[in-house]
C-alpha positions in Angstrom: 17.5 -20.6 -22.8 20.4 -18.7 -21.2 21.4 -17.4 -17.9 22.1 -13.7 -17.8 24.8 -12.2 -15.5 25.2 -8.5 -15.0 28.3 -7.6 -12.9 29.0 -4.0 -11.7 27.3 -2.5 -14.7 27.7 1.2 -15.1 26.8 3.7 -17.8 27.8 7.4 -17.8 27.1 10.2 -20.2 28.7 13.6 -20.6 32.1 12.5 -19.4 30.7 11.2 -16.2 28.5 14.1 -15.3 25.3 11.9 -15.7 25.3 8.4 -14.3 22.4 6.5 -15.9 23.2 3.1 -14.3 25.4 2.8 -11.2 27.3 -0.5 -10.4 24.3 -2.9 -11.1 24.7 -6.5 -10.1 21.9 -8.9 -11.3 21.5 -12.6 -11.9 18.8 -13.8 -14.2 18.2 -17.7 -14.3 17.6 -19.8 -17.4 13.9 -19.4 -18.4 13.2 -16.7 -15.9 10.8 -13.9 -16.6 12.1 -10.6 -15.0 10.5 -7.2 -14.9 12.5 -4.2 -14.5 10.5 -1.2 -13.1 11.1 2.3 -11.8 10.3 5.9 -12.4 11.2 7.8 -15.5 15.0 8.3 -15.7 15.9 5.4 -13.3 18.0 3.6 -15.9 15.8 0.7 -16.8 15.8 1.2 -20.6 19.5 2.0 -20.6 20.1 -1.3 -18.8 18.0 -3.1 -21.4 19.9 -1.4 -24.3 23.2 -2.4 -22.8 21.9 -6.0 -22.6 20.9 -5.8 -26.3 24.3 -4.3 -27.3 22.8 -1.0 -28.3 24.7 0.9 -25.7 28.3 0.3 -24.6 28.8 0.1 -20.7 31.3 2.5 -19.2 32.3 -0.3 -16.8 31.1 -3.7 -15.9 30.4 -7.1 -17.5 27.5 -8.7 -19.2 27.4 -12.4 -19.6 24.7 -14.4 -21.6 24.7 -18.1 -21.6 28.1 -18.3 -20.0 29.6 -16.0 -22.8 31.0 -12.6 -22.1 29.2 -10.3 -24.5 30.2 -7.0 -23.0 32.0 -5.9 -26.2 30.1 -8.0 -28.7 28.1 -6.2 -31.3 24.3 -6.3 -31.0 23.9 -8.4 -34.3 26.2 -11.1 -32.8 24.3 -11.5 -29.6 21.6 -14.1 -29.5 18.9 -11.7 -28.3 15.7 -10.3 -29.6 14.2 -7.0 -28.7 10.6 -5.8 -28.8 10.3 -2.0 -28.8 7.6 0.3 -27.6 6.9 1.8 -31.0 6.9 -1.7 -32.7 9.8 -0.8 -35.1 8.2 -2.4 -38.1 9.4 -1.6 -41.7 6.4 0.3 -43.1 7.2 -0.7 -46.8 7.4 -4.4 -46.0 4.6 -7.0 -45.4 4.1 -8.7 -42.2 5.9 -11.8 -43.6 8.8 -9.8 -44.8 9.1 -8.0 -41.4 9.1 -11.3 -39.6 11.5 -13.0 -42.1 14.0 -10.0 -42.3 16.0 -10.9 -39.2 16.4 -14.6 -40.2 17.5 -13.6 -43.7 20.1 -11.2 -42.4 21.5 -13.2 -39.5 21.2 -16.8 -40.4 22.1 -19.1 -43.3 18.7 -20.6 -43.5 17.3 -21.5 -46.9 14.3 -19.6 -48.2 12.0 -22.5 -47.6 13.2 -22.9 -44.0 12.6 -19.2 -43.4 9.2 -19.4 -44.7 8.4 -22.4 -42.6 9.6 -20.7 -39.5 7.7 -17.5 -40.2 4.4 -19.4 -41.0 4.6 -21.5 -37.9 5.3 -18.5 -35.7 2.5 -16.5 -37.3 0.0 -19.3 -36.6 1.2 -19.3 -33.0 0.6 -15.5 -32.8 -2.8 -15.9 -34.6 -1.6 -13.4 -37.4 -1.2 -16.0 -40.2 -4.1 -14.3 -42.1 -2.2 -11.0 -42.0 1.1 -12.1 -43.7 0.5 -10.2 -46.9 -0.6 -7.0 -45.1 1.6 -4.0 -44.5 1.9 -2.2 -41.1 -0.4 0.7 -42.0 -3.3 -1.8 -42.5 -2.9 -3.2 -39.0 -4.4 -2.2 -35.6 -2.1 -1.5 -32.6 -2.7 -4.9 -31.2 -2.0 -6.6 -34.5 1.2 -4.6 -34.8 2.3 -5.6 -31.4 1.7 -9.3 -32.3 3.9 -8.9 -35.4 6.6 -7.3 -33.4 6.4 -10.2 -30.9 6.3 -12.7 -33.7 9.4 -11.2 -35.3 11.3 -11.7 -32.0 9.9 -15.2 -31.6 10.8 -16.5 -35.0 14.5 -16.0 -34.3 14.3 -18.4 -31.4 16.8 -16.3 -29.4 18.4 -17.1 -26.0 17.0 -13.9 -24.4 13.9 -11.8 -25.1 14.1 -8.2 -24.3 10.9 -6.1 -23.9 11.1 -2.2 -23.8 7.7 -1.1 -22.5 6.0 -3.0 -25.4 2.4 -2.4 -24.3 2.6 1.4 -23.6 0.7 2.4 -26.8 -2.2 0.1 -26.3 -5.5 0.8 -24.6 -6.1 -0.7 -21.1 -8.2 -3.7 -22.2 -5.8 -4.7 -25.0 -2.9 -4.1 -22.7 -4.3 -6.7 -20.3 -4.9 -9.3 -22.8 -1.4 -8.8 -24.5 0.2 -9.0 -21.1 -1.3 -12.5 -20.5 -0.4 -13.4 -24.1 3.3 -12.5 -23.4 3.4 -14.5 -20.3 1.9 -17.5 -21.9 4.3 -17.4 -24.8 7.3 -17.0 -22.5 6.2 -20.0 -20.4 5.5 -22.1 -23.6 8.9 -21.3 -25.2 10.7 -21.4 -21.9 13.0 -18.5 -22.9 14.8 -16.1 -20.5 13.0 -12.7 -20.7 13.7 -9.2 -19.3 10.7 -6.9 -19.5 11.1 -3.2 -18.8 8.0 -1.1 -17.8 7.2 2.0 -15.9 3.8 0.5 -14.7 4.4 -1.0 -11.3 1.0 -2.8 -11.5 2.1 -4.4 -14.7 5.5 -5.4 -13.2 3.7 -7.0 -10.3 1.5 -9.3 -12.4 4.4 -10.6 -14.6 6.5 -13.0 -12.5 9.0 -14.5 -11.7 11.1 -11.8 -10.4 10.9 -8.0 -10.1 13.9 -5.6 -10.2 13.3 -2.1 -8.8 15.6 0.8 -9.8 15.9 4.5 -8.7 18.4 7.0 -10.0 20.3 4.2 -11.7 20.7 2.3 -8.5 19.2 -1.1 -7.6 16.7 -0.9 -4.8 15.4 -4.4 -4.4 15.2 -7.8 -6.3 12.7 -10.4 -5.5 9.3 -12.2 -6.2 6.5 -9.6 -6.6 4.8 -10.7 -3.4 8.0 -10.5 -1.3 8.8 -7.0 -2.6 5.2 -5.9 -1.8 5.1 -7.5 1.6 8.7 -6.7 2.6 10.0 -3.5 1.0 13.6 -3.0 1.4 13.2 0.7 1.9 10.7 3.6 1.9 11.0 4.1 -1.8 10.1 0.6 -2.7 7.2 0.6 -0.1 5.8 3.8 -1.8 6.5 2.9 -5.4 5.1 -0.7 -5.3 1.3 -1.0 -4.6 -1.7 1.1 -5.6 -2.8 3.2 -3.8 0.6 3.9 -2.4 1.7 3.1 1.1 0.9 5.6 3.8 3.8 7.1 5.7 3.8 8.8 9.1 6.8 10.2 10.8 6.7 9.1 14.5 8.7 9.2 17.7 9.6 6.1 19.7 8.5 6.1 23.3 9.0 3.4 25.8 6.6 3.9 28.8 7.2 0.2 29.8 8.7 -2.7 28.1 6.6 -2.0 25.0 7.4 0.5 22.4 4.8 3.2 21.4 4.9 5.1 18.1 3.4 8.6 18.5 3.5 12.0 17.0 2.3 15.4 18.1 -1.0 15.2 16.1 -2.8 12.3 17.9 -1.2 9.3 16.2 -0.5 6.7 19.0 0.2 3.0 18.3 1.5 0.6 20.8 3.6 -2.3 19.7 3.6 -5.8 21.1 6.4 -7.0 23.3 7.8 -9.2 20.4 8.0 -6.2 18.1 9.5 -4.1 20.9 12.3 -6.4 21.8 13.3 -7.0 18.1 13.4 -3.5 16.7 16.8 -1.7 16.7 15.3 1.5 18.0 15.6 3.5 21.3 13.5 5.9 23.3 13.2 9.2 21.5 14.2 7.9 18.0 12.3 9.2 15.0 11.2 6.6 12.5 8.8 6.4 9.6 5.8 4.1 10.0 4.4 2.7 6.8 0.9 1.1 6.3 -0.8 0.2 3.1 -4.3 1.7 2.5 -5.9 -1.9 2.1 -4.6 -2.8 5.6 -6.4 0.2 7.3 -9.8 -0.7 8.8 -12.5 1.6 10.2 -13.5 0.9 13.8 -16.5 1.7 15.9 -17.0 2.9 19.5 -14.2 5.3 19.5 -11.5 2.5 19.2 -8.3 3.0 17.3 -6.7 6.2 16.0 -9.1 9.1 15.8 -9.2 10.9 12.4 -11.4 13.1 10.2 -12.6 12.1 6.8 -11.6 14.6 4.1 -12.8 13.0 0.9 -14.6 9.8 0.0 -13.7 8.5 -3.5 -15.8 5.5 -4.8 -13.9 3.2 -7.2 -16.5 0.5 -7.7 -15.9 -2.4 -5.3 -14.1 -0.2 -2.9 -14.0 3.3 -1.5 -10.9 5.3 -1.0 -11.0 7.5 2.2 -8.6 10.4 2.4 -8.1 11.0 6.1 -6.8 13.8 8.2 -4.0 12.7 10.5 -2.6 16.2 11.2 -0.5 18.8 9.4 2.6 16.7 9.5 1.0 13.9 7.3 0.6 14.9 3.8 -1.9 12.2 2.8 -3.3 9.2 4.6 -5.6 6.7 2.8 -7.8 3.8 3.7 -9.1 1.4 1.1 -12.4 0.1 2.5 -15.4 -1.9 1.3 -17.9 0.0 -0.9 -20.7 -0.4 1.8 -18.7 1.8 4.2 -19.6 5.4 3.2 -18.8 8.1 5.7 -19.4 11.7 4.8 -16.7 14.3 4.6 -15.8 15.8 8.0 -17.1 12.7 9.8 -14.9 11.6 12.7 -14.1 7.9 12.6 -11.6 5.6 14.2 -9.1 3.5 12.1 -7.0 0.5 13.1 -4.5 -1.9 11.6 -2.8 -5.1 12.5 0.9 -4.6 13.5 1.9 -7.5 11.2 1.1 -5.1 8.4 3.2 -2.3 9.7 6.5 -1.4 8.1 9.1 0.7 9.8 11.8 2.7 8.0 14.8 4.6 9.2 14.0 8.3 9.0 17.3 9.4 7.5 18.3 6.4 5.2 14.8 5.2 4.4 16.0 1.6 4.9 13.6 -0.9 6.5 13.9 -1.6 10.2 11.6 -4.4 10.2 13.1 -7.8 9.3 11.4 -11.2 8.8 12.3 -12.3 12.3 10.6 -9.3 13.8 7.2 -10.1 12.4 4.7 -10.9 15.1 2.6 -14.0 15.0 -0.5 -12.4 16.8 -2.0 -8.9 16.4 -1.6 -6.2 19.0 -4.5 -6.2 21.4 
């Protein structure tokens, strides 16, 4: 195991015209499993390659196990990397692929190398494939070989660069569980890069979210989901994505009311109203997740028109019309609620599930201390 420290890490290309990673600070504890997620071009793979020693930082420092490795060559860092395309030698057998790193980077005897490879192959359930070549293997088997090649080295840190992207959905799910099991069993620090936010949410201990090379939020997946630091995180994490409505703050009495010109009107409790750093007339962005939106009866709640009903098995996704200023508003409801397009329905949600963001900066306005303990009447 090893603790990883990333201090003010920066990577520029084209003489500073392109900044891939901008002043990244991150602490990864011994034995921790960290997923790094973000849209294409956010800097996640570049960060991983700098950890591996395949890219040289423009500025900053990388420390692994208390050792500064910023300028240390990749082969002299005690890390093992699993790539998206498996990176297996096509002319070598499974045994030779798994043994190659040991032969090149250690002084183990041939017998010791063979023992380590066989033990790891048995752990990965590929011991019957040791004499096969990569062209004879399925995608899942190739991925197991790539994982085994990393495990056999017993590194301080595992690095995963979107390792499951080439697998079908069912195999991806099973391999995801396998990777988590192995990491827990081996108790090795792991950094896992993915573009799939659902995948990132299922692989604890900590999730790191990047955008345009900048760190947006770090935390446990449930914390990031429940308390997004900004509008980008709120919209990126979760499927379907969080709904956003730009609203104006009104204060007809001691309570705040969020409203727009299209019929959206939502009163906040006194507790919310007193804690929020907003004033009469301020414009904010209200965020609510589709799974927190509930249909109402008897004309209660916010009136809206159903545009589309999309069945997805156990749930229905309702695409709702909240006016021209709202691009898309969704509700995720039980499959037995099946309105017709153009039906008028009411919707409501508990204010404890509401998130508010600054209209200009996108930063969250709702802190833990501002969360109510009772729903709005």
